[in-house]
C-alpha positions as CSV (number, residue, x, y, z in Angstrom):
1,M,-38.0,-17.9,-4.6
2,S,-39.1,-14.2,-4.5
3,A,-38.8,-11.4,-6.9
4,K,-35.4,-10.3,-8.1
5,S,-33.8,-7.8,-5.9
6,A,-33.2,-4.0,-6.8
7,P,-30.8,-3.4,-9.5
8,F,-27.2,-3.0,-9.3
9,R,-26.5,0.4,-10.7
10,D,-29.1,1.1,-6.9
11,L,-26.5,-0.3,-4.6
12,P,-28.5,-3.1,-3.4
13,W,-26.5,-4.0,-0.5
14,L,-26.8,-0.6,0.9
15,P,-30.0,0.6,3.4
16,R,-32.9,2.6,1.8
17,L,-32.6,5.9,2.5
18,S,-34.4,6.8,5.3
19,P,-37.0,9.3,5.7
20,D,-35.5,11.2,8.3
21,F,-31.8,11.8,6.0
22,R,-32.3,15.2,5.4
23,D,-34.1,15.8,9.1
24,R,-30.8,14.1,10.8
25,L,-28.6,15.8,8.5
26,R,-29.3,19.6,8.8
27,A,-29.3,18.6,12.9
28,L,-25.6,17.2,12.5
29,V,-24.7,20.1,10.8
30,S,-26.3,22.6,13.4
31,Q,-25.0,20.9,16.4
32,P,-22.1,18.6,15.7
33,G,-21.4,16.5,18.5
34,N,-17.6,15.2,18.8
35,D,-18.4,11.9,16.8
36,W,-19.7,13.9,14.2
37,D,-17.6,12.1,11.5
38,L,-19.1,8.9,12.7
39,Q,-22.7,10.1,12.1
40,L,-21.8,11.8,8.8
41,R,-20.6,8.2,7.6
42,Q,-23.4,6.8,8.8
43,L,-25.8,8.9,6.7
44,A,-23.5,8.3,4.1
45,G,-23.6,4.6,4.4
46,Q,-27.4,4.6,2.8
47,A,-28.3,4.4,-0.9
48,F,-28.1,8.0,-1.8
49,G,-28.7,9.6,-4.7
50,V,-27.1,12.9,-6.6
51,N,-29.0,15.7,-4.2
52,Q,-28.3,13.5,-0.5
53,A,-24.8,13.4,-2.0
54,I,-24.6,17.3,-2.7
55,A,-26.0,17.7,0.8
56,L,-23.2,15.2,1.9
57,A,-20.7,16.9,0.6
58,S,-21.7,20.5,1.5
59,A,-21.8,18.9,5.3
60,L,-18.8,18.2,5.4
61,E,-17.0,21.2,3.8
62,R,-19.1,23.0,6.9
63,L,-17.7,20.5,9.7
64,R,-14.3,20.5,8.8
65,G,-14.4,24.6,8.5
66,S,-16.2,25.0,11.6
67,G,-12.7,23.3,13.2
68,G,-13.8,19.8,14.3
69,K,-11.4,16.9,13.6
70,P,-12.5,13.9,11.6
71,R,-11.1,11.2,14.2
72,S,-12.7,8.5,11.8
73,L,-11.8,9.8,8.7
74,V,-8.3,9.6,6.4
75,P,-7.7,12.9,4.2
76,F,-7.3,12.0,1.0
77,R,-6.5,14.6,-2.1
78,L,-7.9,13.3,-6.0
79,G,-6.5,15.3,-8.8
80,L,-9.3,15.1,-11.6
81,V,-8.9,14.9,-15.4
82,S,-11.7,14.3,-17.8
83,D,-13.5,14.6,-20.7
84,S,-16.5,14.9,-19.4
85,T,-18.3,17.6,-17.1
86,T,-17.9,16.9,-13.3
87,D,-20.1,19.0,-11.8
88,F,-22.0,16.3,-10.7
89,V,-19.2,13.4,-10.2
90,K,-17.6,15.4,-7.9
91,P,-19.7,15.7,-4.6
92,L,-21.1,12.0,-5.4
93,L,-17.2,11.0,-4.9
94,I,-16.9,13.1,-2.0
95,A,-20.4,11.3,-0.3
96,S,-19.5,7.8,-1.4
97,A,-15.8,8.4,-0.2
98,L,-17.9,9.1,3.2
99,R,-18.6,5.3,3.2
100,Y,-15.0,4.2,3.0
101,G,-13.9,6.7,6.3
102,I,-12.4,8.9,3.5
103,A,-12.6,12.8,3.5
104,L,-11.9,13.5,0.3
105,E,-10.6,16.9,-1.7
106,I,-10.8,16.9,-5.5
107,I,-8.8,19.4,-7.7
108,G,-10.2,19.5,-11.2
109,A,-8.8,20.3,-14.2
110,N,-10.1,23.0,-16.5
111,F,-12.7,21.5,-18.8
112,G,-10.8,20.7,-22.3
113,Q,-7.3,21.5,-21.0
114,L,-5.9,17.5,-19.8
115,M,-2.8,17.5,-21.3
116,Q,-1.7,21.1,-20.4
117,E,-2.5,20.0,-16.4
118,A,-0.4,17.3,-16.6
119,I,2.9,18.8,-18.7
120,D,2.8,22.0,-16.7
121,P,4.7,21.6,-13.5
122,A,2.7,24.4,-11.8
123,S,-0.9,23.5,-12.7
124,G,-3.3,23.7,-10.3
125,I,-3.0,19.5,-9.6
126,N,0.6,19.5,-10.1
127,A,1.0,22.3,-7.7
128,S,-1.4,20.3,-4.9
129,K,0.6,17.2,-4.8
130,P,-1.6,15.4,-5.0
131,D,-2.4,11.2,-3.1
132,A,-3.3,10.2,-6.8
133,I,-4.8,11.3,-10.1
134,L,-8.5,10.3,-11.4
135,I,-7.7,9.9,-15.5
136,A,-11.5,9.7,-16.6
137,R,-11.2,9.6,-20.7
138,D,-14.7,9.1,-22.7
139,P,-15.0,7.1,-25.6
140,R,-16.4,10.1,-27.8
141,A,-13.2,12.4,-26.9
142,L,-10.5,10.3,-27.7
143,P,-8.2,10.4,-30.8
144,L,-9.8,7.2,-32.4
145,R,-10.4,8.0,-35.8
146,A,-7.6,6.5,-38.0
147,A,-5.2,9.0,-39.2
148,G,-4.5,9.3,-43.0
149,G,-8.2,10.1,-44.0
150,A,-8.1,6.4,-45.6
151,D,-11.7,5.3,-46.0
152,W,-10.7,2.0,-44.2
153,P,-10.2,1.8,-41.1
154,A,-11.8,4.1,-39.9
155,Y,-10.7,3.8,-35.9
156,D,-7.0,2.7,-34.7
157,A,-6.2,3.1,-30.9
158,E,-2.7,4.0,-31.4
159,A,-2.9,8.1,-31.1
160,A,-5.2,7.2,-27.8
161,I,-2.8,4.8,-26.4
162,A,0.2,7.7,-26.8
163,E,-1.9,10.4,-25.8
164,I,-3.1,8.8,-22.2
165,A,0.2,7.2,-21.5
166,A,1.7,11.1,-22.0
167,L,-1.4,12.3,-19.4
168,R,0.2,9.7,-17.2
169,A,4.1,10.3,-17.7
170,G,3.5,14.2,-17.6
171,F,1.8,13.6,-13.8
172,R,4.5,11.2,-12.8
173,R,7.3,13.6,-13.7
174,N,5.2,16.7,-11.6
175,C,3.9,15.9,-8.8
176,G,4.7,11.8,-8.7
177,A,1.2,10.8,-7.7
178,T,-0.4,7.3,-8.7
179,C,-2.6,7.6,-11.5
180,L,-5.9,6.2,-11.5
181,V,-7.0,5.2,-15.2
182,Q,-10.0,4.3,-16.5
183,T,-10.9,1.2,-19.0
184,I,-12.9,2.4,-21.7
185,P,-16.8,1.2,-22.1
186,A,-17.4,-0.3,-25.7
187,P,-19.9,1.4,-28.0
188,A,-23.8,1.0,-27.6
189,S,-24.0,0.6,-31.3
190,L,-22.3,-1.5,-33.9
191,L,-21.4,-0.6,-37.3
192,F,-21.5,-4.4,-38.4
193,G,-23.3,-6.1,-35.7
194,S,-22.2,-9.2,-35.0
195,L,-19.5,-8.8,-37.6
196,D,-17.9,-5.9,-36.0
197,A,-15.8,-8.6,-33.3
198,A,-14.4,-9.9,-36.4
199,T,-13.5,-6.8,-38.5
200,A,-10.3,-4.7,-37.8
201,G,-10.8,-1.1,-38.1
202,T,-14.1,-0.6,-36.3
203,L,-14.9,1.3,-33.1
204,R,-15.6,-1.3,-31.3
205,G,-12.1,-3.0,-32.3
206,A,-10.3,0.1,-31.5
207,I,-11.5,0.6,-28.1
208,A,-10.8,-3.1,-27.5
209,S,-7.2,-3.0,-28.4
210,L,-7.1,-0.2,-26.0
211,N,-8.4,-1.5,-23.0
212,A,-6.0,-4.5,-23.4
213,R,-3.2,-2.0,-23.4
214,L,-4.3,-0.1,-20.6
215,Q,-4.7,-3.8,-18.6
216,Q,-0.9,-4.8,-20.0
217,D,0.8,-0.7,-18.8
218,V,-0.7,0.6,-16.2
219,P,-0.7,-2.1,-13.6
220,R,3.3,-3.2,-15.0
221,E,4.4,0.8,-14.9
222,G,3.1,1.4,-10.9
223,D,-0.2,2.7,-11.7
224,V,-3.7,1.5,-11.0
225,L,-6.7,0.5,-13.2
226,I,-10.1,0.9,-12.8
227,D,-12.6,-1.1,-14.9
228,V,-15.5,1.6,-16.0
229,E,-15.6,-1.1,-19.3
230,W,-16.7,-3.9,-16.7
231,L,-19.1,-1.1,-14.5
232,A,-20.6,-0.1,-18.2
233,Q,-21.1,-3.6,-19.1
234,R,-22.8,-4.8,-15.7
235,V,-25.4,-2.0,-15.6
236,G,-26.2,-2.2,-19.4
237,L,-24.5,0.0,-22.0
238,E,-28.0,1.1,-22.6
239,E,-28.8,2.8,-19.5
240,W,-24.5,3.7,-19.1
241,Y,-25.0,6.2,-22.6
242,D,-27.0,9.2,-22.4
243,E,-26.3,10.6,-25.8
244,R,-28.7,13.6,-25.1
245,H,-26.9,14.6,-21.8
246,W,-23.6,13.8,-23.3
247,Y,-24.4,16.6,-26.4
248,L,-26.4,19.2,-23.7
249,S,-23.8,18.9,-21.0
250,R,-21.2,16.3,-21.7
251,L,-22.1,14.6,-19.3
252,G,-19.9,10.9,-19.6
253,C,-22.8,8.3,-18.5
254,A,-26.3,8.9,-17.4
255,Q,-27.0,10.7,-14.4
256,Q,-28.8,7.3,-12.7
257,M,-25.4,6.0,-13.4
258,L,-23.2,8.7,-11.0
259,P,-24.0,6.7,-7.6
260,I,-22.8,3.2,-8.5
261,Y,-19.5,5.1,-10.7
262,A,-18.9,7.2,-7.8
263,D,-18.5,4.0,-5.5
264,F,-16.5,2.1,-7.8
265,V,-14.1,4.6,-7.9
266,V,-13.9,5.2,-4.4
267,R,-13.5,1.6,-3.5
268,T,-10.5,1.6,-5.2
269,I,-8.8,4.8,-3.3
270,A,-9.9,3.0,-0.2
271,A,-8.0,0.2,-1.3
272,L,-5.3,2.5,-1.7
273,R,-5.6,3.7,1.8
274,G,-5.6,0.5,3.5
275,K,-9.6,0.6,3.6
276,S,-10.5,-2.7,2.1
277,R,-12.1,-5.5,4.7
278,K,-10.0,-8.5,5.5
279,C,-12.6,-10.9,7.4
280,L,-16.0,-12.2,6.2
281,V,-17.8,-13.4,9.3
282,L,-20.8,-15.7,8.1
283,D,-24.0,-16.5,10.1
284,L,-25.3,-20.0,9.6
285,D,-29.0,-20.9,9.4
286,N,-30.6,-19.5,6.1
287,T,-27.0,-17.5,5.2
288,L,-25.3,-20.7,4.6
289,W,-27.4,-23.0,4.1
290,G,-31.5,-23.1,4.3
291,G,-33.4,-24.0,7.2
292,V,-32.1,-24.1,10.9
293,I,-30.0,-26.8,12.0
294,G,-31.3,-27.0,15.0
295,D,-34.6,-27.8,14.6
296,D,-34.1,-29.3,10.8
297,G,-31.2,-31.6,11.6
298,L,-28.4,-32.2,9.3
299,E,-31.0,-34.2,6.6
300,G,-33.6,-31.1,6.4
301,I,-31.0,-28.3,5.7
302,S,-31.3,-26.9,2.3
303,L,-28.0,-27.9,0.7
304,D,-27.9,-30.0,-1.8
305,P,-26.9,-30.1,-5.9
306,G,-29.6,-30.0,-8.1
307,D,-32.2,-28.5,-5.5
308,A,-32.7,-24.9,-6.8
309,K,-32.7,-23.3,-3.2
310,G,-29.9,-25.5,-1.8
311,E,-27.9,-24.5,-5.0
312,A,-28.0,-20.9,-3.8
313,F,-26.7,-21.5,-0.8
314,R,-24.1,-23.3,-2.1
315,A,-23.2,-20.2,-4.4
316,V,-23.2,-18.3,-1.2
317,Q,-20.3,-20.7,0.4
318,T,-18.4,-21.1,-3.3
319,A,-17.7,-17.1,-2.8
320,A,-16.6,-17.3,0.5
321,A,-14.2,-19.9,-0.4
322,D,-13.3,-18.0,-3.5
323,L,-12.4,-14.7,-1.4
324,R,-10.5,-17.4,1.6
325,R,-8.2,-18.6,-1.6
326,R,-7.5,-14.9,-2.3
327,G,-6.6,-13.9,1.1
328,I,-9.9,-12.6,2.9
329,V,-9.9,-14.4,6.6
330,L,-13.3,-16.4,7.2
331,A,-15.1,-16.4,10.5
332,V,-18.3,-17.8,12.0
333,C,-21.0,-16.0,14.2
334,S,-23.8,-17.8,15.1
335,K,-27.0,-18.1,17.6
336,N,-26.4,-21.5,18.1
337,E,-25.2,-24.6,20.4
338,D,-21.2,-24.8,19.3
339,A,-21.6,-28.6,18.1
340,T,-24.6,-28.7,16.7
341,A,-23.5,-25.7,14.3
342,R,-20.4,-27.5,13.5
343,L,-22.5,-30.3,12.3
344,P,-22.8,-29.5,9.2
345,F,-19.5,-28.3,8.3
346,R,-18.2,-31.9,9.4
347,S,-21.1,-34.2,8.2
348,H,-23.1,-32.9,5.6
349,P,-22.0,-33.9,1.8
350,G,-23.2,-30.5,0.5
351,M,-20.9,-28.0,2.1
352,V,-18.6,-26.4,0.0
353,L,-17.0,-24.5,3.0
354,K,-15.0,-26.6,5.7
355,E,-14.4,-26.4,9.0
356,T,-10.4,-25.6,8.6
357,D,-11.6,-22.8,6.6
358,I,-12.8,-20.9,9.1
359,A,-10.5,-18.6,11.7
360,V,-12.7,-18.3,14.1
361,F,-15.9,-20.2,14.8
362,L,-18.3,-18.8,17.5
363,A,-21.6,-20.3,18.2
364,N,-23.6,-19.3,21.3
365,W,-26.1,-17.0,22.5
366,E,-24.5,-13.8,23.1
367,D,-25.6,-10.8,20.8
368,K,-23.7,-10.5,17.3
369,A,-21.9,-7.1,18.0
370,T,-20.2,-8.4,21.2
371,N,-19.0,-11.7,19.0
372,L,-17.8,-9.6,16.3
373,E,-15.6,-7.7,18.8
374,R,-14.5,-11.0,20.1
375,I,-13.7,-12.0,16.6
376,A,-11.9,-8.9,15.8
377,R,-9.7,-9.4,19.0
378,S,-8.9,-13.2,18.3
379,L,-7.4,-11.9,15.0
380,D,-6.0,-9.1,15.9
381,I,-7.8,-6.7,13.6
382,G,-10.2,-3.5,13.7
383,V,-13.9,-4.3,13.8
384,D,-13.5,-2.1,10.6
385,A,-11.9,-4.9,8.9
386,L,-15.2,-6.8,9.2
387,V,-17.6,-7.8,6.8
388,L,-21.1,-9.3,8.6
389,L,-23.3,-11.6,6.0
390,D,-26.4,-12.1,7.8
391,D,-29.8,-12.7,6.5
392,N,-31.8,-11.6,9.7
393,P,-32.8,-8.0,8.9
394,V,-32.7,-7.5,12.6
395,E,-29.6,-8.8,13.4
396,R,-28.0,-6.7,10.7
397,E,-30.0,-3.3,12.2
398,Q,-28.4,-4.7,16.0
399,V,-24.8,-4.8,14.5
400,R,-25.2,-1.0,12.0
401,Q,-26.1,0.4,15.7
402,A,-24.2,-0.8,17.8
403,L,-20.9,-1.2,16.0
404,P,-21.6,1.2,12.8
405,Q,-17.7,0.2,11.2
406,V,-18.6,-3.0,10.4
407,A,-19.7,-3.8,6.9
408,V,-23.3,-5.0,7.0
409,P,-24.6,-5.6,3.2
410,E,-28.4,-5.7,2.5
411,L,-29.9,-9.3,1.9
412,G,-33.3,-9.5,0.5
413,A,-36.0,-12.6,0.8
414,D,-34.3,-14.8,-2.2
415,P,-31.3,-16.9,-1.5
416,S,-30.2,-16.3,-4.7
417,S,-28.7,-13.0,-4.7
418,Y,-26.7,-13.4,-2.0
419,A,-23.6,-14.5,-3.6
420,S,-23.8,-11.4,-6.0
421,T,-24.7,-8.9,-3.9
422,L,-21.8,-9.6,-1.3
423,L,-19.3,-9.3,-4.6
424,A,-20.8,-6.9,-6.0
425,A,-19.9,-4.5,-2.7
426,G,-16.5,-4.1,-3.3
427,Y,-15.6,-4.8,0.3
428,F,-12.6,-6.5,-0.7
429,E,-11.5,-4.4,-3.5
430,S,-7.8,-4.6,-4.3
431,V,-5.1,-2.8,-6.4
432,A,-2.1,-5.1,-6.3
433,F,-2.5,-9.3,-5.4
434,T,0.7,-10.7,-4.3
435,S,1.9,-13.9,-2.7
436,E,1.1,-11.9,0.7
437,D,-2.5,-11.9,0.0
438,L,-2.7,-15.4,-0.8
439,A,-1.4,-16.5,2.1
440,R,-2.9,-13.8,4.5
441,A,-6.1,-16.0,5.8
442,E,-4.1,-19.0,6.7
443,Q,-1.7,-16.5,8.6
444,Y,-4.5,-15.4,10.3
445,R,-5.7,-18.4,11.2
446,S,-2.5,-18.6,12.9
447,N,-2.7,-16.0,14.7
448,A,-5.8,-16.8,16.2
449,D,-3.9,-20.0,17.0
450,R,-0.9,-17.9,19.1
451,V,-3.8,-16.3,21.1
452,Q,-4.9,-19.7,22.5
453,A,-1.1,-20.4,23.3
454,L,-0.3,-17.4,24.9
455,E,-3.2,-17.9,27.0
456,G,-2.0,-21.0,28.3
457,A,1.7,-19.7,28.2
458,R,2.9,-19.3,31.6
459,S,4.7,-15.8,30.9
460,L,5.1,-13.8,28.1
461,D,8.9,-14.8,27.6
462,D,7.8,-18.5,27.8
463,F,5.4,-18.3,25.0
464,L,7.9,-15.8,22.9
465,R,10.5,-18.7,23.2
466,S,8.0,-21.3,22.5
467,L,7.3,-19.8,19.0
468,Q,10.3,-20.4,17.8
469,M,10.5,-17.6,15.7
470,E,12.5,-16.7,12.8
471,I,13.0,-13.3,11.2
472,H,14.5,-12.1,7.9
473,F,16.1,-8.9,7.0
474,A,16.6,-7.7,3.6
475,P,16.7,-4.1,1.5
476,F,13.7,-3.4,-1.1
477,R,13.6,-5.2,-4.1
478,L,11.6,-5.4,-7.4
479,D,10.3,-9.2,-6.1
480,N,8.6,-7.3,-3.5
481,R,8.1,-3.6,-4.8
482,K,4.0,-4.4,-5.1
483,R,3.4,-5.2,-1.2
484,I,5.8,-3.2,0.1
485,T,4.3,0.1,-1.8
486,Q,0.8,-1.8,-0.1
487,L,2.2,-1.7,3.3
488,I,3.5,1.6,2.9
489,N,0.3,3.1,1.8
490,K,-2.5,1.2,4.2
491,T,-0.6,0.9,7.4
492,N,-2.5,3.7,9.8
493,Q,-2.0,2.0,13.2
494,F,1.9,0.9,13.9
495,N,3.1,3.7,11.4
496,V,5.1,6.5,12.8
497,T,4.6,9.5,10.1
498,T,2.3,7.6,7.8
499,R,4.1,8.9,5.0
500,R,2.9,7.4,1.8
501,Y,4.8,6.5,-1.4
502,T,3.8,5.4,-5.0
503,E,5.2,2.5,-6.8
504,Q,7.9,4.5,-8.7
505,Q,8.8,5.9,-5.3
506,V,9.4,2.7,-3.8
507,A,11.5,1.3,-7.1
508,A,13.7,4.8,-6.3
509,L,14.4,4.0,-2.6
510,E,15.4,0.3,-4.2
511,S,18.8,1.5,-5.5
512,S,19.3,5.4,-3.8
513,P,22.9,5.3,-1.7
514,E,21.1,8.7,0.3
515,H,18.7,6.1,2.1
516,F,18.4,2.6,4.1
517,T,16.0,0.0,3.5
518,L,14.4,-2.6,4.9
519,Q,11.6,-4.9,4.6
520,V,11.1,-7.4,7.7
521,S,9.5,-10.8,6.9
522,L,8.7,-13.3,10.1
523,R,7.7,-16.9,10.8
524,D,7.3,-19.3,13.9
525,K,5.6,-22.7,14.4
526,F,2.5,-21.5,13.6
527,G,3.2,-20.6,10.1
528,D,4.7,-18.0,8.1
529,N,3.7,-14.1,8.8
530,G,5.2,-12.8,5.7
531,M,6.7,-9.6,5.2
532,I,5.4,-7.6,8.6
533,A,7.7,-4.5,8.6
534,V,8.9,-1.8,6.5
535,V,11.7,0.9,7.5
536,I,13.2,3.8,5.2
537,C,15.9,6.2,6.7
538,A,17.3,8.8,5.1
539,K,21.4,9.2,5.2
540,R,22.8,12.4,6.6
541,G,26.2,11.9,7.1
542,A,26.6,10.9,10.8
543,E,23.1,10.9,11.1
544,W,20.7,8.6,10.3
545,D,16.6,10.1,9.7
546,I,13.9,7.1,10.0
547,D,11.5,8.4,7.8
548,S,9.2,5.6,7.9
549,W,9.3,2.7,10.3
550,L,5.6,0.6,10.0
551,M,4.5,-2.7,10.8
552,S,1.6,-4.8,11.0
553,C,-0.4,-4.8,14.2
554,R,-0.4,-8.8,14.0
555,V,2.7,-9.3,15.2
556,L,2.5,-7.2,18.2
557,N,4.2,-7.6,21.8
558,R,6.7,-9.8,20.6
559,R,9.7,-7.5,20.3
560,V,9.8,-7.4,16.5
561,E,10.4,-3.7,17.0
562,Q,13.2,-4.6,19.5
563,A,15.0,-6.3,16.5
564,I,14.3,-3.7,14.0
565,C,16.1,-1.3,16.3
566,N,18.7,-3.4,16.9
567,R,19.4,-4.2,13.5
568,I,18.9,-0.5,12.1
569,V,21.5,0.7,15.0
570,A,24.2,-2.4,13.4
571,E,23.5,-1.0,9.8
572,A,23.9,2.5,10.9
573,R,27.1,2.2,12.7
574,R,28.6,-0.4,10.2
575,A,28.0,2.9,7.7
576,G,29.8,5.5,10.2
577,A,26.4,7.0,11.9
578,R,26.6,7.9,15.2
579,K,23.1,9.4,15.9
580,L,19.5,7.9,15.3
581,I,16.9,10.6,14.4
582,G,12.6,9.2,14.7
583,S,10.0,11.3,14.3
584,Y,6.8,11.1,15.9
585,I,4.0,12.6,13.4
586,P,0.7,11.8,15.2
587,T,-2.5,11.2,13.4
588,E,-6.3,10.2,14.6
589,R,-5.0,6.6,14.3
590,N,-1.4,6.0,15.5
591,G,-1.2,6.7,18.8
592,L,-0.2,3.2,19.5
593,V,3.7,4.1,18.7
594,R,3.4,7.7,20.5
595,D,6.1,6.4,23.0
596,L,7.8,3.7,20.4
597,F,11.0,5.5,20.4
598,Q,11.2,5.8,24.2
599,G,10.6,2.3,24.6
600,L,13.4,1.5,22.6
601,G,16.1,3.5,24.3
602,F,15.8,6.9,22.2
603,V,15.9,10.5,24.3
604,A,13.4,13.1,23.7
605,D,14.6,16.1,21.4
606,E,12.6,18.8,23.4
607,A,13.4,21.7,20.1
608,G,11.9,18.9,17.6
609,A,8.4,19.3,19.6
610,T,5.2,20.8,17.8
611,P,1.9,21.8,19.1
612,E,0.1,19.8,17.1
613,G,1.8,16.6,19.6
614,S,5.1,16.1,16.8
615,M,8.2,14.6,18.6
616,R,11.4,14.0,17.2
617,W,13.4,11.7,19.4
618,L,17.5,10.9,19.5
619,L,19.7,7.8,19.4
620,D,23.5,7.4,20.4
621,V,24.0,5.0,18.1
622,E,27.8,4.1,19.5
623,Q,26.3,4.2,23.3
624,F,23.2,1.6,21.9
625,E,22.9,-1.8,23.8
626,P,21.8,-4.3,21.7
627,L,17.9,-5.4,23.2
628,E,16.7,-8.5,24.1
629,V,14.8,-10.8,21.8
630,F,13.4,-14.1,20.9
631,F,14.4,-14.7,17.4
632,T,16.6,-17.0,15.6
633,E,18.1,-14.6,12.1
634,S,18.2,-15.7,9.0
635,A,20.9,-13.9,6.4
636,V,19.2,-13.9,3.4
637,A,14.9,-13.2,3.1
638,A,13.2,-15.5,1.0
639,A,12.2,-13.9,-2.1
640,E,8.7,-14.2,-3.2
641,P,6.9,-13.2,-6.4
642,A,5.7,-9.7,-6.6
643,T,2.4,-11.2,-7.9
644,A,0.6,-14.0,-8.2
């Protein structure tokens, strides 16, 4: 095997910085085209440093200020409170966010004013109504010294735990934003040496206690944990800390750690906005096994336990299998004969993956980009949900140029690094883990089966009847709270208003007499689709206002929206309401539902139209005739645990 790849801190899964980076960025700013946002994302997809990050952040500000509207960038406003200097961190966060299709705006707190920022309703962060707040505490500034002046113990976590809890409570009370709370890196030095771990009252012990409480309290209370403790251990504490720059400028970590730190934070923000990838597409020859199956035959490929090269490829398959178990869809895209490509899955004893693990299997001689588009269509997802793992640099470059939305990690010549590189890149970052996530891979495989069934049906109505669909309606409730919040914050295409709600706000809706809420689940003969839609209606006397209506695109064209409309009208009529109001607020990605209300029988309210394209639609509840659907309805939706 070849030499070790670039260190983790240098983001080895990204292409190296191109020599013409500065020239391309300068040309883009001086003459931006309609696709300037895509070009900026391509430049941000490289492994840049601090100077390039500053240039990218400045370019984004200038391009947005010139009136150009980014079509592929989702806005996100982040509050930032930290014990350390954030001047270098901000541009790195903004530039790194471009990789994930996010236009990040940062509102920072004044240095040393963390608590004032949280408890003052009129503070800069609270007044800006951020989407989330990053709480970045440093162990050197936290109150970790034991109270009372006792000689021993020297350190205690309780004051620090209370302080972080007070920050979160203040922000929750005054702006309602989700808090992104960092765990705390361990100290680089030990007081007792190896005995530190077993001795109460050490700094190491106090930080461990603090992190244990954060890991317990933060997710339970609806906020999100960012495990900086793990990140610091991954790169090495000796490299993470730079005491000289801490004392000189209060820089929280060594400057060379800032690119990986920024990427680590931003991937969590991307997950909050539903930007995590859904499907891992696997090349075969020299990616899942060593050698070329068409040339070397079944006996000639490397997959044997005990063989170093074979073990490396088995590790790739194990990583893919583990991703599938947690809900990531697997597909195959290989330049090969179909029967030949399937042979190892069916007959090689060293294979970890089985043919049944693969939702879509494409082995032919067409170019990879065309096949990736076909895979996305089969699964009914966007190409921006795909990750391609391919050892061939030519194939990687072809896909990057043809489909820049597809994530394509760099792979070196040594297969022993493939699995760790794939997992380190953070393509599949998650902020919650529900029973829906566990079932997702099988749901998408079933969806591909439905696509094939549709192709053989005589008509759409015949196809829908053949699915034997059963729909479940229920109000919001605790057992599905995490999944509801997840759907609200990641659904972009079938989403009439794209309003976002935190887990705490969803919890409040569960018992609100001023709101009607609906979670919708669907199953058919191919399997359980899980929760596929969420509706929130504000009750205003005789009028019900549809505040939010969002749905998974994988159930489009099955008349689910008609069934939901029937249910909303029935509930509104039962409550004495006479009018439904539907709003459409356009974004760059929700054009799919521009005509939703019109198709359901609503009438346009011209007075509610805006120059930006927003529309208001009205429906007379008393005159409404139920729409034709092809479902049986369950009286009570099946309960499912919030986490697994």
